[in-house]
N, C-alpha and C positions, 0 to 999 in steps of 0.2 A: 756357523761351525765348523772346525776342522777336528776332524776324527778319521783317522785311518782303519785301513781293514785290515786288523792283525787275526783272521781266523787261519786256522790250517790250510785252510786252499792256498790263500792268500800268500801263505810264506811259502808253500810247493810252487806258488807260480813265480815267485821272486827268485827262489834257489833255482828254478829252472833259466830262467831270463839269464842269473848269473851265470850258471855255468855253460850257454852258451857264449861267453865272454870270450872266452878260451881255453887252452886243456889244461892251464893249472888251476882256474877256478873249478873245471868241471872233476880234475882227481880230487880237489880239496872237497869239494862238497859232497862227492859219492863217499869220501873217506870218513867226513862229519855225519853224514846223514840226514835226517829230516831238522829244519831248522824249527828248534825249540823254546825260542824270545818267549817269556815273561812279563807282560808290562804289569804296573801296580796301578790300575784306573781307580779314582776316587779320591786319592790324595790329593790334599791342598798342596798349591803350590809352595805354599810358605813350609810346611811338615817336611815336603820333599826335600826344601833347601837345607834345613837345618839337619835334616838326615844326613845329608849328602855333604855337609861341611865336618860331621862326626866321624864320618869314613874317611876324609881325606888325609891321606899319607899312614896310614894304619892299617894293618891286617885286621880282616872283617872279623875275625873273634874280638880283638880288642875292642873295634868302635864299638859291636853289642855291648859289650861289657858297661862300656861307657853312658850308651843310651841306655841301657835299662837302668842304670843307677839314677842317670837325670829324671828319666819315665818315672822309676819307684817315689820322687818328690811328690808325685802327684796320683795318691793311693784310688782315685776314681777311676783309673783305668785307662780313659782315653789321652790322647796325646795332647799335649796342654796348648789353649789358645797362646796367643802373642801375649796377651794382656798377662795371662799368669806367668808366662815365660818370663817377662820383662821384670816380676816381683821376685825372683829367683838372684842372691846376692852372686857376685865375681866367686866368694870365697865358695858358695853351696856348690857354684858348678866346678869350680879348682877340683874341688872334692870329689868330683864325678868322674876327674880324669879329663877335662879339656883343659887345652893350654890358654896362657892369655889371650894370644890371638884367635883362637876359635871362640871365645867367650866376647869377645869384643864383635866378632862377625854374626853370632848367633842374635845378640841382643841387636844389634843392627838388620839384621832380617826381621825380627819380631818388630820394633818400629816401623821398618817400613812397612810391612801389613796394616800395621795400626792405621799407618798415614795414607794406606792405599797405593802406594809404591809397587809392593809386590801384590797381583792380582789375587782375585780368588778365581777357583778352579773354573767356574762356568765364565768369568770374564777372561781367561789364558785361554778357552777352547774357542772363542772369536778372534786370538790375534794370531800372526803370523810368526812363524819361528822367527825372523829376522828380527820382528819388532819386540820379540820377548826376549831376544838374547840382548839388545840393546839397551831396554830398560833394566834388567838384572842384573848385568855384569857392570853397571855403575855404583852397586852397591861393593861395601869394604868388603874383602874377601871371596866375592864370588867372582870366579873368573868364568869363560866362557865353557869348558869342560862341565862344570857343575852345572852350567844350564842346561847344557843338552845332554843330561842323564836326566833332569826334571823334564825335557821333551821325550827322551825316549822312554822313560817306565811310567810316569805320571799323566802326560798329554798323549801318550800313544802315537808320535808322531812316525811316520814311515820312511822317512828319508834323510836322515841325520848321522853324520859320518863326524864322529869325534876325532878330529885331525890331532889333537894334542895328545890322544891317547898313545901311551907308549903300547899297550899292548895291540892296538889296531896296527900301529907303524909295523912291529917288531912279528907281528902276525904277517903283514905282506910280504917282509922280507924273506919271512921261513917259505910262504907259499910258492914265491916266485924261485927260492934258492938263491939269493942273491947275499953280497958281503955285508951290503950295510943299508940299516933301512932307509927311507924316504925321508925327508925332512915333513914336518906338517906343511910347509906350502908346496911342495911336491904331491905329499899325499892329497891334498886336496885339489890339484889339477887331475891327479889320478881316480880320485873318487867321482869328479864330476861323469865320469862314462858308467858309472855304476845308478845313475838317478834313474828313475824312482823309488830304487830299492836300498837306499843306502844303511837304513837301520839294518836290514837283514844283511847285509855286506860286513856292518861292525861284527857282527854278531856271529859268524863265521870265521873273521879274522882272529877275535878273541879267543877262536877254539883251535889256532894253529899254534 
């Protein structure tokens, strides 16, 4: 089973390690303060993926409103099962605010969970980061960033750097005082030096 240590002490140790990388990291971490990263353990990968799709390319409040309307279709209160979600018509989902492409992706995720392609949380906890990425990016509309959010927040992985994330790359540019943010490929190389604490590094870069 792969579970990271996400205790406050582990975050403090990771921050101290990153601060020792160079003066820019040290200044930035001192300015931001302790790492307050909070995971959402307990969520099934299926639910985490559906939620992540709802949030893609939207302001958080808009995404929360769409999710709220979708969940209101299931008055029992719990997040709908894949089988329940598959009973919701595209027209009903569109009325909640989901686009046609997101509807297709959400239904695809639900079907993949029923088929066992999307693993349960227990199964996912025994899979490597690379194996989960490889399996889940094969789903329509699910990119690497979406899977990395699942790894960071739902599966509590401690060494994930989402290099495609604009906030991560722009945060690095600001921290370093660069004219241009690094490309994802450049960010991947740079981030190699921050392993095994890349999740904490991402948290601090988001705050830049």
